[in-house]
N, C-alpha and C positions, 0 to 999 in steps of 0.2 A: 504493500500500500504506500502510495506517495505521501510525502510529508504534508503537502498542501491539502490533500484529501482528508488526511487524518485530522488536521487542524480544523477544517470545516465541520467534520463530524463531532469533534470535541466541543466546539463552540455551541452547536445545537444541543448537545447533551447537557452542557452547563446551564443553558437557558431553560431546558426542560426540567432539570433538577431544582432550579430556583423557583419554578412556578409553584405558588401556594396551593395547598390541597390537603387531602387526608393524611398523606405521608408526613408532611410538615407538622400537622397537629399531633400525630402519634409521637414523633421525636420530641416535640415540645412537652408533651404530657410526661414522658419519662424523665426529661431533664429537669423540669420544674417540680414535678410531683415526687420524684425519687432522688436521683443524683445525676451528675454529669456522666458517670460511668454507665449508668442505665441507658442514658441517651446515646452514648457511643455504641453500646451493644445493640440497641435498636437500629442505629444507623448502619452498622456492619451487616446485620441480618437483612435489612431492607436492601442494601446494596447487592447482597447475594441473590435476593429475589428478583431484583431488576436485571442483574446479569443473567439469571436463568431465563428470563423472558427474552433477553437479547439473543441468547443462544437458540432458543426455541424458534424465534423469528427467522434467524439465519438458516435454520434447518428446514424452513418452509412449513412447520407445523401450525403456524399462526393462521394458515389458510383454512384450517378446520373451523376456527372461530368465525372467520369471515363467511364461510359457507353454511354454518349452523348458527344463525342469529339467536335462536332460543337458548342455546348453550351459553352464548356470549351474555345474553341478558341475565340468565340465571346466576352466572358468576359475578356480574356487576351488582346484582341485588344482594347476593351473599356477602359481598364486600361491605355494602352499606349496612347490612344487618350486624355484621361484626363491629363496624364502627359505632353503631348505635348501642350495641352491647357494652363497649368500652365506656361510652359516654354515660350510660346508666350506672355502671360500676363506679365511675368517678363521683357522680352526684350522690350515690348512696353511701360512699365512704367518706364524703367530705365532713360528716358529722364528727369524725375522729379528731379533726382539728389539729391541736398542738402535738398529738402523738407522732406526727410525721417528723417532728424535730429530731427524735432520737434514732430512728432507723427507717429505711425505705419500706414501703408497704408491699412491694412485690420483689421477687428475686430476679436475677439476671436472665434466667430461662424464660420467664414471662415477658421480659423486655424483648428478648430475641424473637419470641413467638409473635408478639405484636408487630414488630418491625417487618418480619418476613411475611406474615399474613396480609398486612395492608398492601404489600406489593403483589403477592401471589394471587390475591382475590381481586386484582384489578386487571382484567384481560385487555383493557384498552392499551396497556403497555405493549402487549404483543402486536396489536394492530399498528400502534405508533412506530414500533421498531421495524415492522415489516415495510411500512411506507418510507421510513427514514433510510433504512439500509438499501432499499431498492434504488435510491439515488446515488449510492456510492459504490455499488458492486456490479460486476458482470457475472451472472451465474456460471457461465462456462469457464470463467477465470478465477472462480472462488477457490482459495486454498485453505488448508487447515490453519496456516499461520495468519491469514487474513481474518478468519473467524475468531481466532484467539485474540488478536490485537483489538478487534472491534468489541468483543465481549468484555475484555479486561478494561478497556477504556470506559465503557458504560459503567461497569461495576465500581471502578476506582473514583470516577467523577461523582457518582451518586453518593458513595460512602464518604468522600471527602467533604462534600457540601453539607451533609447532615451531621458530620463530625463537627464542623465549624458551628452549625446551629446549636448543637449540644453544648459546646464550650461557651458560646456567647450567652445563651439563655441561662445556663447554670451560673455564669458570672453575674448576670443581671439579678438572679435570685439572691445572691449574697449581697451585692452592692445595694440593692433596694430593699433588703430585708423582707423578701417575699415570704419567708417561712412564717413570719408573724401574721401574714395575710393569707395563709394556706387555704382557709375555707373559701375565701373569695376566689382565689385562683382556681380551686377545684371546681367551683360552680361555673366559672367562665369557660374552662376547658370542657366540662361536661356538656354545656349548652352548645359550644362550637362543634363538638363531635356529633350531637344530635341534629344540628342544623345541616352539617355536611351530609349526614346520612339521608336526611329528608330531601335534600337537593338532588342527590343521586337517584333516589327512588322516583321522585317526581319527573326527572328527565327521562327515565325509562318508560314511564307510563303516559307521558305527554304526547 
């Protein structure tokens, strides 16, 4: 792959990663509600999920989603339901308030699960990468090295962006003493999750 082609791909991936959405909300949830390390774990697992979709797209399996719209819609709705589930969990746990000061309320495994799930339950990623990669590759000239470079680029850019989000949000939590406002933060995050879930479901049935 030529350097100019890779740079173009990287720039689009950076802009895509920076686009606000459910993924950003999940990483912020773990960074603010638990710790920076929780946010980092969620970021890494999310990057793996995104990288997996990139690989699936390059292998042409995303065509299954394109040709079976009911399957696509089902996965989108499943992702929205999972997002709503996390929002409800946050709202119900917000009454614990100051207990969050002493230790995180979830383990790193849960953070990894949330990060991966929010990516894996978003089949739009596969369609996005299929459309994106089609602009940069020639099927007859596609090599294993090209596939590796494109997939690792997507994975590293996504992980790096949300890693930065985790560090910045965790730093803001300490600087502005957000722990003493944990109940308010919980409610805001919970409402954001539910609004995002509602938006996704409404788009699917509109």
